[in-house]
C-alpha positions as CSV (number, residue, x, y, z in Angstrom):
1,X,23.5,38.4,10.7
2,X,20.0,39.9,10.0
3,X,16.8,38.4,10.9
4,X,14.3,37.3,8.4
5,X,11.5,39.9,8.3
6,X,8.9,37.1,8.0
7,X,10.2,35.6,11.1
8,X,9.9,38.9,13.0
9,X,6.3,39.4,11.8
10,X,5.4,35.8,12.9
11,X,7.1,36.2,16.2
12,X,5.0,39.3,17.0
13,X,1.7,37.8,16.1
14,X,1.7,34.1,16.7
15,X,-0.5,32.7,19.4
16,X,0.4,29.0,19.4
17,X,2.2,26.2,17.6
18,X,0.5,23.2,16.1
19,X,2.2,19.9,17.0
20,X,0.9,16.5,15.9
21,X,2.9,13.3,16.5
22,X,4.2,11.8,13.2
23,X,1.5,9.9,11.4
24,X,-1.3,10.8,13.9
25,X,-3.6,13.2,12.2
26,X,-6.4,14.6,14.6
27,X,-9.2,16.1,12.8
28,X,-11.1,17.1,15.9
29,X,-8.1,19.0,17.3
30,X,-7.4,20.8,14.0
31,X,-11.1,21.8,13.7
32,X,-11.2,23.0,17.2
33,X,-8.1,25.1,16.7
34,X,-9.5,26.6,13.5
35,X,-12.6,27.7,15.4
36,X,-10.9,28.8,18.5
37,X,-8.1,30.8,16.9
38,X,-10.0,31.9,13.8
39,X,-8.5,35.5,14.0
40,X,-5.1,34.6,15.5
41,X,-2.1,33.0,14.0
42,X,-1.0,29.4,14.7
43,X,2.4,28.3,13.6
44,X,3.0,25.1,11.6
45,X,6.5,23.8,11.1
46,X,7.8,22.8,7.7
47,X,8.3,19.2,9.1
48,X,4.7,19.0,10.0
49,X,3.7,20.2,6.5
50,X,5.8,17.6,4.9
51,X,4.5,14.9,7.3
52,X,0.9,15.7,6.4
53,X,1.3,16.8,2.8
54,X,-2.1,15.4,2.0
55,X,-3.7,17.9,4.3
56,X,-2.0,21.0,2.9
57,X,-5.5,22.4,1.9
58,X,-6.3,22.8,5.7
59,X,-2.9,23.7,6.9
60,X,-2.1,26.5,4.3
61,X,-5.2,28.5,5.2
62,X,-5.7,30.8,8.3
63,X,-5.3,30.6,11.1
64,X,-2.2,28.4,10.2
65,X,1.0,30.0,9.2
66,X,4.1,28.2,8.0
67,X,7.0,29.0,10.3
68,X,10.3,30.1,9.0
69,X,13.8,30.1,10.4
70,X,15.2,33.5,11.6
71,X,18.3,33.0,9.5
72,X,19.8,30.6,7.0
73,X,22.5,29.7,9.4
74,X,20.1,28.5,12.0
75,X,18.2,26.5,9.3
76,X,21.3,24.7,8.2
77,X,22.2,24.0,11.8
78,X,18.8,22.4,12.4
79,X,19.0,20.4,9.2
80,X,22.4,19.0,10.2
81,X,21.4,18.1,13.7
82,X,18.2,16.5,12.5
83,X,20.2,14.4,10.0
84,X,22.4,13.0,12.9
85,X,19.5,11.9,15.0
86,X,18.6,8.2,14.6
87,X,15.0,7.5,13.7
């Protein structure tokens, strides 16, 4: 099982991970992070991107970087587990 090269690159260079509770966009925090980590990479999960799809213009530009799974096997595992969690 080989690792995704994009994953390895992100793992080496990431400085943080953006987490916002579902439905609670915080413009002040996002603006501060953009200024503070202007030249560093901050990870954004695919779930966060789909939750705040109306903000893709901000979240798809540096310093934010969409995170990827290290392998398809792990991605499928996470999808199956998340489907079984009651919401």
